[in-house]
C-alpha positions as CSV (number, residue, x, y, z in Angstrom):
1,M,8.9,27.7,-50.8
2,E,12.3,27.2,-49.4
3,N,11.4,29.1,-46.3
4,L,8.3,26.9,-45.8
5,L,10.4,23.7,-46.2
6,F,13.0,25.0,-43.7
7,I,10.1,25.8,-41.1
8,M,8.7,22.5,-41.5
9,L,11.9,20.5,-41.0
10,T,13.2,22.8,-38.1
11,P,11.8,20.9,-35.3
12,W,12.8,17.5,-36.8
13,L,16.4,18.8,-37.1
14,V,16.2,20.1,-33.4
15,F,15.0,16.8,-32.1
16,V,17.7,14.8,-34.2
17,V,20.3,17.2,-32.8
18,L,19.1,16.8,-29.3
19,A,19.0,13.0,-29.7
20,V,22.7,12.9,-30.8
21,I,23.8,15.0,-27.7
22,A,21.8,12.7,-25.5
23,C,23.5,9.7,-26.9
24,W,27.0,11.2,-26.5
25,L,26.3,12.2,-23.0
26,L,25.1,8.7,-22.3
27,K,28.3,7.2,-23.6
28,L,30.3,9.6,-21.5
29,A,28.4,8.9,-18.4
30,R,28.8,5.1,-18.8
31,K,32.7,5.8,-19.1
32,R,32.3,7.9,-16.0
33,K,33.5,10.9,-17.7
34,G,33.2,14.3,-15.7
35,I,31.6,16.2,-18.3
36,A,28.4,14.1,-18.3
37,L,28.4,14.7,-14.6
38,A,28.8,18.5,-15.0
39,F,26.3,18.7,-17.7
40,G,23.7,17.0,-15.4
41,V,24.4,19.2,-12.5
42,F,24.1,22.4,-14.6
43,V,20.9,21.2,-16.2
44,Q,19.6,20.6,-12.7
45,M,20.7,24.0,-11.4
46,F,19.4,26.0,-14.2
47,T,16.1,24.3,-15.0
48,P,13.3,25.7,-13.1
49,D,11.4,23.3,-10.5
50,P,7.6,23.6,-11.1
51,M,6.8,22.6,-7.7
52,V,9.0,24.6,-5.6
53,E,7.0,24.8,-2.5
54,Q,6.3,21.0,-2.5
55,T,9.9,20.4,-2.8
56,I,10.7,22.7,0.1
57,K,8.1,21.2,2.3
58,M,9.4,17.7,1.4
59,V,13.1,18.8,2.3
60,Q,11.8,20.2,5.6
61,V,9.8,17.0,6.6
62,D,12.9,14.9,5.6
63,K,15.3,16.9,7.9
64,R,12.8,16.7,10.8
65,V,12.7,12.8,10.3
66,V,16.4,12.7,10.2
67,K,17.0,14.8,13.3
68,Q,14.1,12.9,15.1
69,K,16.1,9.5,14.4
70,E,19.5,11.0,15.5
71,V,17.8,12.2,18.9
72,Q,16.2,8.8,19.4
73,G,19.3,7.1,18.5
74,K,21.4,9.0,20.8
75,G,18.8,8.5,23.6
76,R,18.9,4.8,23.3
77,K,22.9,4.6,23.4
78,I,22.6,6.6,26.8
79,T,20.4,4.2,28.3
80,E,22.1,1.2,27.3
């Protein structure tokens, strides 16, 4: 019986613990503490990206657009 109660409450306990951690990190982020930034960077680095191929294509397209703008900008400066 005690095992069943523990199993039933475990998801709620995990949710509460994660909510408390999120509130704590939010407070640190508002104070511009480095630990909140570091935590965000590590989470971003280690969580898998479900759309890796799309992300890579978007980055490649963005780089091309920036490169074209730089080339066009240099071309205008030369002719002026």
